[in-house]
C-alpha positions in Angstrom: 9.0 -2.9 -25.5 12.2 -3.9 -23.4 14.2 -6.8 -24.8 15.8 -7.2 -21.2 13.7 -9.5 -19.0 12.9 -7.8 -15.6 15.2 -8.5 -12.9 12.0 -8.4 -10.4 8.3 -9.2 -10.7 7.1 -6.3 -8.6 9.0 -2.9 -7.1 7.1 -1.5 -4.3 7.7 2.3 -3.4 6.1 3.7 -0.3 6.4 5.1 3.1 8.9 3.0 5.3 7.1 2.8 8.7 7.1 0.4 11.8 3.9 -0.4 12.8 3.3 -0.5 16.6 -0.2 -2.0 17.4 -2.6 -2.5 20.3 -6.2 -3.5 21.0 -8.4 -0.7 22.4 -11.7 0.0 23.6 -13.9 2.6 21.5 -14.2 4.6 24.5 -10.4 5.5 24.2 -10.5 5.9 20.8 -13.2 8.6 21.6 -11.1 10.0 24.1 -8.1 10.5 21.6 -10.6 12.3 19.4 -10.2 9.8 16.5 -12.9 8.9 14.1 -12.9 5.2 13.8 -11.3 3.7 10.4 -9.4 7.0 10.3 -5.8 7.9 9.5 -4.6 11.0 11.5 -1.0 12.4 11.1 0.6 13.2 14.3 3.9 14.8 15.6 6.5 13.3 18.0 4.7 14.6 21.5 1.4 13.2 20.3 2.8 9.8 19.3 4.6 9.7 23.1 1.0 10.6 24.5 -0.8 7.9 22.7 1.9 5.3 23.6 1.5 6.0 27.3 -2.1 5.1 27.1 -2.0 1.9 25.3 -0.7 -1.8 25.8 1.5 -2.5 22.8 0.7 -6.0 21.5 3.1 -6.2 18.3 6.1 -4.0 16.6 7.0 -4.9 13.0 8.3 -3.5 9.5 5.2 -1.9 8.0 3.9 0.9 5.8 1.2 0.0 3.0 3.8 -0.8 0.2 6.0 -2.5 2.6 3.1 -4.9 3.5 1.9 -5.5 -0.2 5.9 -6.6 -0.9 5.8 -9.1 2.1 2.7 -10.7 1.0 3.8 -11.1 -2.8 7.2 -12.4 -1.9 5.5 -15.0 0.2 3.4 -15.8 -2.9 6.9 -16.7 -4.9 7.0 -12.8 -6.6 10.8 -11.4 -6.9 10.3 -8.1 -5.1 11.8 -5.0 -4.4 11.4 -2.1 -2.3 12.1 1.5 -1.9 11.5 3.4 1.0 13.2 5.7 3.4 14.3 5.1 7.0 16.6 6.8 9.2 20.2 5.5 10.2 18.7 4.6 13.7 17.8 1.2 15.6 14.4 1.3 13.8 15.7 2.0 10.6 18.2 -1.2 10.9 15.4 -3.1 12.3 13.2 -2.1 9.5 16.4 -3.0 6.7 16.7 -6.5 8.5 13.2 -7.3 8.4 12.9 -6.6 4.6 16.0 -8.7 3.7 14.6 -11.4 6.2 11.7 -11.7 3.8 13.4 -12.1 0.7 13.0 -8.5 -0.5 15.6 -6.3 -2.3 16.0 -3.0 -0.3 18.7 -0.9 -1.8 17.4 2.2 -0.3 20.2 4.7 1.5 19.3 5.9 5.0 18.1 9.2 5.8 21.0 11.3 7.3 20.4 13.6 10.2 18.4 13.8 13.4 15.0 12.9 12.0 14.0 9.4 13.2 12.4 6.4 11.3 8.6 6.7 10.7 5.8 4.8 13.0 2.2 4.1 12.7 0.1 3.8 15.8 -2.6 1.2 14.9 -5.5 0.7 17.4 -7.9 -2.1 16.8 -11.4 -2.0 18.3 -13.1 -5.3 19.1 -15.3 -4.9 15.6 -11.7 -5.5 13.8 -11.9 -1.8 12.5 -8.2 0.0 12.5 -7.6 3.7 13.2 -4.2 4.9 12.7 -2.0 7.6 14.4 0.9 8.2 12.0 4.2 9.7 12.5 6.0 10.2 9.4 9.7 11.2 10.6 12.2 9.8 7.9 9.9 8.3 5.4 8.4 11.4 3.7 11.9 12.7 2.7 11.8 10.1 0.0 13.0 12.4 -3.3 13.7 11.9 -6.9 17.2 10.5 -6.4 15.9 7.5 -4.0 14.3 6.1 -7.3 17.3 3.8 -7.9 17.5 3.8 -11.7 18.4 -0.1 -12.7 15.7 -1.1 -9.9 13.2 1.1 -11.3 13.7 -0.1 -15.0 14.6 -3.7 -13.8 10.6 -4.4 -12.6 8.0 -5.9 -14.7 5.4 -3.7 -12.6 6.5 -0.5 -10.3 3.6 -0.3 -7.7 3.6 2.9 -5.9 1.9 3.9 -2.5 -0.7 6.7 -2.7 0.2 7.7 1.4 3.7 9.0 -0.1 2.1 11.5 -2.7 1.8 14.3 -0.1 5.2 16.1 -0.4 6.0 17.7 -3.9 9.3 15.9 -4.1 7.6 12.7 -3.6 5.3 13.6 -6.3 8.4 14.0 -8.4 9.6 10.7 -7.4 6.5 8.8 -8.7 6.7 10.5 -12.3 10.5 9.7 -12.2 9.4 6.1 -11.3 6.8 5.9 -14.1 9.2 7.5 -16.6 12.0 5.2 -16.1 9.5 2.0 -15.8 7.9 3.1 -19.0 11.0 3.8 -20.8 12.3 0.1 -20.1 8.7 -0.9 -21.4 7.3 -2.0 -18.0 3.9 -1.2 -16.2 3.1 1.2 -13.3 0.5 0.7 -11.0 -0.7 2.9 -8.1 -2.9 2.5 -5.1 -4.7 5.5 -4.0 -4.4 4.6 -0.2 -6.7 6.9 1.5 -9.7 9.3 0.7 -8.1 12.0 2.7 -5.2 11.7 0.7 -7.1 12.3 -2.3 -9.0 15.1 -1.0 -5.7 17.0 -0.6 -4.4 16.5 -3.9 -7.5 15.2 -6.1 -6.2 17.2 -8.9 -2.6 16.1 -9.1 -3.6 12.6 -8.6 -5.9 12.9 -11.5 -3.2 14.2 -13.6 -0.8 11.6 -12.2 -3.3 8.6 -13.0 -4.3 9.9 -16.7 -0.6 10.2 -17.4 1.3 7.8 -15.9 -0.7 4.8 -14.4 -1.5 1.4 -16.1 -3.2 -0.3 -13.0 -5.0 1.7 -10.5 -6.3 0.2 -6.9 -8.5 1.7 -4.9 -11.5 0.9 -2.4 -14.9 2.4 -3.4 -14.4 5.3 -1.2 -11.4 5.9 -2.7 -12.6 5.9 -6.3 -15.7 8.1 -5.6 -13.6 10.7 -4.0 -10.8 10.7 -7.2 -13.6 11.2 -9.3 -16.1 13.5 -7.2 -18.9 11.7 -7.6 -21.4 9.3 -5.3 -22.3 6.8 -8.0 -19.8 3.7 -8.4 -20.9 2.9 -11.7 -20.0 6.7 -13.1 -16.6 6.3 -11.2 -15.8 3.0 -13.0 -16.7 4.4 -16.5 -14.3 7.3 -15.8 -11.4 5.1 -14.6 -11.7 3.2 -17.5 -11.0 6.3 -19.8 -8.0 6.8 -17.7 -6.2 3.4 -17.2 -6.0 0.3 -18.9 -6.9 -1.9 -15.6 -8.9 -0.5 -12.4 -9.7 -2.6 -9.5 -12.0 -1.6 -6.9 -12.2 -3.4 -3.7 -15.4 -3.3 -1.8 -15.2 -5.2 1.6 -17.3 -7.9 1.9 -18.6 -7.5 -1.7 -15.5 -8.4 -3.3 -14.2 -6.6 -6.0 -14.8 -5.0 -9.2 -12.2 -5.4 -11.9 -12.5 -2.6 -15.2 -10.5 -3.4 -18.2 -11.4 -0.9 -21.2 -15.4 -2.0 -21.3 -15.3 -5.2 -19.6 -16.0 -5.5 -16.1 -16.0 -8.3 -13.5 -17.5 -8.8 -10.4 -15.6 -10.9 -8.2 -17.0 -12.0 -5.1 -15.1 -13.1 -1.6 -15.5 -15.7 0.9 -16.7 -14.5 4.1 -13.9 -14.5 7.2 -14.1 -13.9 11.0 -12.3 -10.2 10.9 -10.0 -9.9 13.4 -8.2 -6.7 12.1 -8.7 -5.0 9.0 -5.0 -3.5 8.8 -3.5 -4.3 5.2 -6.4 -5.7 3.6 -6.2 -3.7 0.7 -2.3 -4.1 0.7 -2.8 -7.7 0.8 -5.1 -7.6 -2.0 -3.1 -5.6 -4.3 -0.3 -8.1 -3.4 -2.1 -11.2 -4.6 -4.0 -9.5 -7.7 -0.1 -8.4 -9.2 1.4 -11.8 -8.4 -1.3 -13.5 -10.3 -1.0 -10.8 -13.0 2.6 -11.2 -13.3 1.8 -15.1 -13.9 -0.3 -14.0 -16.6 -3.5 -15.5 -14.7 -7.2 -14.5 -15.7 -8.2 -11.2 -14.2 -11.0 -12.9 -12.2 -8.2 -15.4 -10.9 -6.2 -12.3 -10.1 -8.9 -11.0 -8.1 -9.6 -14.2 -6.1 -6.3 -14.4 -5.3 -6.5 -10.9 -4.1 -9.6 -11.7 -2.0 -7.9 -15.0 -0.7 -4.9 -12.9 0.6 -6.9 -10.1 2.4 -9.1 -12.6 4.2 -5.7 -14.3 5.2 -4.6 -11.0 6.8 -7.7 -9.6 8.3 -8.2 -12.6 10.2 -5.2 -12.0 12.0 -3.8 -9.1 14.2 -1.4 -7.0 12.1 -1.1 -5.8 8.6 1.0 -8.9 7.3 0.3 -12.7 7.0 1.6 -15.4 9.3 4.5 -17.6 9.1 2.3 -20.3 7.7 0.7 -18.4 5.0 1.0 -20.4 1.8 -0.9 -19.1 -1.4 0.6 -19.3 -4.5 0.0 -17.4 -7.5 
């Protein structure tokens, strides 16, 4: 274990994306050929086509891990973030937003003509969000972008599964985990999306077993990871791979698996406006409590409350009046 006190409670590593939000009808979603709740990777022409069909309601800094970092910072955690943007206006806006939120952001911008990534989030009247993502600069994240003193100086490093697609990003994950563990810190991973897991199931399984201390997933993701339709089987497999597994189940709350001990933690019902960022907020709330040495049940309760606040409004982040202390 490190004898040096951590500089940060939490380091978040992920795809740095500018979010573009719009409310649309189910009919328009069908015309665009997207299944409700899905995430589709698109190119620049497709991005322009979609933007011509919608009325943009909100533009903000985003990306899964960045949203988690904002929630954790609002809950009093000392946070840092690593993610790649371009040296363009959107990248400058993203950087300024991180700093405004009180989040350390030492990542260097990408040189060249590839623009900063964006995610078009289309929200249907039932609160479901369907995402079209242009990845741009964010997927250029590489091992050298893992800032050594930051990775070694965070009590917990939290890695976003969406970033896991490219080989260089997978190498970056292993570097971040190695630096954290060598410094006596912990490593957390969120699986992010069932489609990501299906593309890289074997690689995810290896990384989880070798490098992860705390794993976050929703029910569909954990079933995909362990290739089963039985949640109990998946949780047993999870307990063999990581010290702590946390599985969210929407309105059913969360399940926390710590070795052979299992906690089922209910959540309070809220009126759903937009499910964007629910899992991100849950993980942030859980980890903010975990860093304060709260009980696992308390941590999950904090996660549920943070998620409940986010899904009751438009967008993946809490509003300025958000107050939930770990």
